[in-house]
C-alpha positions in Angstrom: 62.1 402.8 69.1 63.9 403.1 65.8 62.5 399.7 65.0 59.0 401.0 65.2 58.8 404.2 63.3 55.1 404.7 64.0 55.9 405.6 67.7 58.9 407.8 67.2 57.1 411.0 66.3 54.3 410.8 68.9 56.9 409.8 71.6 59.1 412.8 70.7 56.1 415.2 70.8 55.1 413.9 74.2 58.6 414.1 75.6 59.1 417.6 74.2 55.8 418.7 75.7 57.0 417.6 79.1 60.6 418.7 78.7 60.1 422.1 77.0 56.5 423.2 77.0 55.0 422.2 80.4 56.3 425.3 82.2 58.4 423.6 84.9 61.4 425.6 85.9 64.4 424.2 84.0 66.5 423.6 87.1 63.6 421.8 88.8 62.9 419.8 85.6 66.6 418.6 85.5 66.6 417.7 89.2 63.5 415.5 88.7 65.1 413.9 85.7 68.5 413.4 87.4 66.9 411.8 90.5 64.9 409.4 88.3 68.0 408.5 86.3 70.1 408.1 89.4 67.5 405.7 90.9 67.3 403.7 87.6 71.1 403.7 87.2 71.1 404.6 83.5 74.6 405.7 82.6 73.7 406.8 79.1 70.9 409.1 80.2 73.0 410.3 83.2 75.8 411.6 80.9 73.4 413.3 78.6 71.5 415.0 81.4 74.6 416.1 83.3 75.3 418.3 80.3 71.8 419.6 80.0 71.7 420.3 83.8 74.9 422.3 83.7 73.6 424.2 80.7 70.4 425.3 82.6 72.4 426.2 85.7 71.9 423.3 88.1 74.6 423.9 90.8 77.3 421.2 91.0 76.5 420.8 94.7 72.9 419.9 93.9 74.0 417.3 91.3 76.4 415.8 93.8 73.6 415.6 96.4 71.0 414.0 94.1 71.6 410.6 95.6 71.0 411.8 99.2 68.8 414.8 98.5 67.3 414.8 102.0 70.6 416.2 103.3 71.4 418.5 100.4 70.8 422.2 100.0 67.6 421.9 98.0 64.8 424.5 98.4 61.3 423.4 99.6 59.9 423.2 96.0 62.9 421.0 94.9 62.5 418.8 98.0 58.8 418.3 97.3 59.6 417.3 93.7 62.3 414.9 94.7 60.1 413.4 97.3 57.5 412.8 94.6 60.1 411.1 92.3 61.0 408.8 95.2 57.3 407.9 95.8 56.9 407.1 92.1 60.2 405.2 91.4 60.8 403.5 94.8 57.2 403.1 96.1 55.7 402.7 92.6 53.1 405.5 93.2 49.6 404.2 92.9 48.0 406.4 95.6 46.9 410.0 96.2 49.6 412.3 97.3 49.2 414.1 100.6 49.4 417.9 100.9 52.6 417.4 102.9 54.1 415.3 100.0 53.1 418.0 97.4 54.7 420.7 99.6 54.9 424.0 97.8 54.3 422.6 94.3 51.2 423.6 92.5 48.9 420.8 91.3 50.0 421.5 87.8 53.7 421.1 88.8 52.9 417.9 90.6 51.4 416.4 87.4 54.5 417.4 85.4 56.8 416.0 88.0 54.9 412.7 88.0 54.8 412.5 84.2 58.5 413.4 83.8 59.5 410.7 86.3 57.3 408.2 84.4 58.8 409.2 81.1 62.4 408.9 82.4 61.7 405.5 84.0 60.6 404.4 80.6 63.6 405.9 78.8 66.1 404.5 81.3 64.6 401.0 81.3 64.5 401.0 77.5 68.1 402.2 77.2 69.3 399.7 79.9 67.4 396.8 78.5 68.8 397.6 75.0 72.3 397.5 76.5 73.0 401.1 75.5 75.8 402.0 77.7 77.2 405.4 78.5 79.6 406.8 75.9 82.3 406.7 78.6 81.7 404.7 81.8 80.2 406.6 84.7 83.2 406.7 87.1 81.2 407.4 90.2 77.5 408.0 90.8 76.7 410.6 93.4 76.6 409.0 96.8 73.4 408.1 98.5 71.4 405.1 99.7 69.8 403.1 97.0 66.5 401.3 97.6 
């Protein structure tokens, strides 16, 4: 993006609005971001968001379970959000979510989850395609089945 200054500021405003101003619980926000990054296998973003996740209080057990969230100790709201991330990243979205898939999330939270997942798909793919590696190699991604 540095090669196209016209998009830097609007992109940062959009990202900040989703990241800071959209009203999503910080732990839930980070779980959505981590799951998206985990699915996209973006080492650079993973390392950055591990730090942010720890700062906002994401439990280490939840981070470790992000790759296999169906079996982790996530609450119902977190499970609904992670299910939506999977529907967007793995199944490519493109359809109306069912009430069951939205779970206990409000419609406003669903929109933020969908937009955050889309934002981090874009960020991860941009970083990966630019060859921007993690500052130090990711020794081990949390376990879990990858699509």
